[in-house]
N, C-alpha and C positions, 0 to 999 in steps of 0.2 A: 905540553898542556900548561896553560897559564892560570895561576891561582894566587890571589892576593899580591899582585904585581911581581910574582916570581914565576919562573919557568921550571917545569919538572919534566923529566924524560922517563918513560917506562920502558925498560929493556927486558925482553924475554930471553932466557938462556935455557937451552935444551941440551941435555947430555944423557948418555946411556949409563946405567948402573948394572953391574954384574949381579946375577941372582946368587943369593946365599943358599947354601945347603940347609935344609930344614930337618931338625932333629927332635922338635917338640912343638906343642901347641900352647899358645897363651890365650886363655879365655878372659875376655874383658866385659865386665858388667858396669854400664854407666848408671849413674844415680843422681839424685837431687841433693841429698845430704852429703854424700861423698861423691867427688867428681868421678871416680872410677875405682873398682876393685878388680884386681887381676890375680889369676892363679895359673901357674906354669904346670902343664901336664906332660910328663915324660913316659914313654911306653916301657921303660926299663926299670922304673923304681916307683915306690909309693910316694904320696905327697909328704912334704916336709915343711917345716916352718918357713924356711927361706923361699919357698915357692909362692908365698902369699905376699901381696903388697896392696896398700891403699893409698890413693892419691886424693888429698883433701883440697878444698878450695875455700878455706876460711877467709884469707885476705880478699879474694874476689867478692865474696858476699858482703864483707864489711864495707868495701869501697862502693859497691853498687847500692847498698842500703843507705849509705851516707849521701850519695848523689840523688837517690830517690827522695830522701827527706829534704835535701837542698832544693830540688826542683819543685816540691810541693810548697815550700816556703816562698819561693819566687813567684809561683802562680798566685798564691794568696795576696802577695804584695803587688802583683801586676807589674813586675819588673821583667818585661818581655825581652829586652836586649840581653840582660844577664842570663835569662833562661835559654836564649838561642845559643849563647856561647858554650853552654854545657850540654847542648842537645846531642851532639855526637860523641861526647866523652864517655857516656855509659857504654855505647856500642864498642868503642875502641878498647876500653878496659876489659869487657867481656871477651872480645876477640883475642886480646893479649894473653889472658889467663887460660883460655881454651887452647891456644897454641902451645903454652907451656905444658899443659896436660898431655897433649899429643906428643910433644917431644919426650916427655918422661916415659910414656908407654913405648915409644920407638926405641929409647935407650935401653930399657929393661928387656925388650923382646929378644935381643941377640939373634941366634939362628933358629927362630921360631916362626911358625905361622900364626898370625894374629887374627883371632876370631872375635868380632865385636858384636855384642848383643844389640839388635836394632829394636828399640821400643816403639814399634810402629803403631800399636793399638792403645798405648797408654792414655793418650788424650781422648780418644773415642770412648774408652771405657769409663772415664771420669766425666760424665756428662752432667749438665746442670740439674740439680735436684737429687743427686745421689748421696747427699749428706756429707760430702767431703769438700767443702768449700775451700778449706785451707790448702788442700792438695792441688786443687785447680789453680789457685793463685800461684803456687810454686811452679806448676807446669807451664804457666804463661811465660815465664822468663827462662825456661830450660831449652837451650839451643842444642839439642843432642845431634841434630843433623849437621850442624857446623863442626861439632867436636869429631864426629865420625869422618867428615871430609878432611879435617886437619890430620887425623890419625893416618888416614890413607896416604896423604901427601908426605908426611914425615917418614912413614915406613918405606914409601917408594924411593925416597932419597937415599935410604940405606940398603936398598935392594931386598926389602922384606915385603912379602905379600900380606895384605890385610883384606879380609873378607867380612861380610856381614851375615849374621844368623838371626833367625826369628827367636826372640827371647820370651815369648809367651809361656807362662807357667814355669819358667826356669827357676824362679825363687821359691816356688811352692812344691816342686817335685823333688823328692829325696834323691840326691845324687848317688847314694849307696845302693838302695834297693829299687829305685824307680817308682816308688809308690806316691800316690797323691793323697794318701791318708795322713795329711800333715796339718799342722796348726802353726800360726804365728802369734805366740803369746804376747810378744812385743814386736815392733817393726823390724828390729835387727836380728831376731832369732827365729829359726824354724825348728819345729819338733816333729819327728816322724813317729807315728804310733805303730807302724809295721815293724821297724827294726830298732826303735828306741834312740835313734840318732838325734842329738841336739847340736845345732850348727849355726854358724853365722849365715844369715840369709843372703847377704851379698856374695860371700865366697861360695855358697852353695849354687847360686845362679851362675857365677863365673865358671865353676866346674862343669855344670850342665851345658853352658854355651860352648866351652872348649871341646867337651866330649861329643857334642852333636855333630862335629865336623866329620864328613866322610871323604876320604881321599878321592880326588878326581883324576882325570887322565893327564893333568899337567905334570911337569917334571918335579915340582916341589912336593906335590901330594903323593907321588909314588913312594917316596921314602917314608911317608907316614902311614902307608897302608899296612899297619901292624895289627894282628888279630887281637891284641890286648889293649889297643889304644882307646877304644870306645867303652871299655869296662874298667877303667882305672878307678879303684876304690881305695881310700885310705883305711888303715886299720881302725877298728872301732875304738880301741882303747886310746889311740893317739889322735883321733880325728878332731875332737873338741880342743885339745891342746894345740894342735897345728893351726886351728882356725883362730887362735888367740882368745878363746872364751874363758 
């Protein structure tokens, strides 16, 4: 391929990766304010502080905001050549940081099955006129489909299986008792009126996403067909502390 008087060659390399044995499930909740929140679920022990992790994307937002402001200035000044030069830079920066997020998730997954919450209905539910204009603006630049694809690719290179799960109501259902009698006093906190749990909403969603996995007929899932896997509940006294609240 010739571009800008230079020739480039695209080479595709295919290789086989051995499957890793699976001993746990990593629930991944994608978000806008946080790139991802993950919780490691093991069938043989309760949740601990080291099972929780957060991947932030502050540098990505700063760079994209600066480029958006720069593009707006160039449009007002009608400097079309300079605007064309930065046209693809925003996309490349977003792809670069999304790839870093996927690599981070693949690195911490270890011998786990990665279950990613797929926010399929988030844009459909935030329709025009619902009073959440600020959220719709944020959703416009949220490329969750690309992040999920990158996670699957990075996990596949390490021999780790990554699947998608419907995340509807995952942040509103109490992961301890399964009740929907909950409230979000602020965006990052969930309060359950049935069992009294106060928890981080992102981590609560990640626990529900990971716990929703049901072992299938494949070899990886058979090892996870544990009777206690779907009912992993942290102790009430230590749940808020483990969530970093």
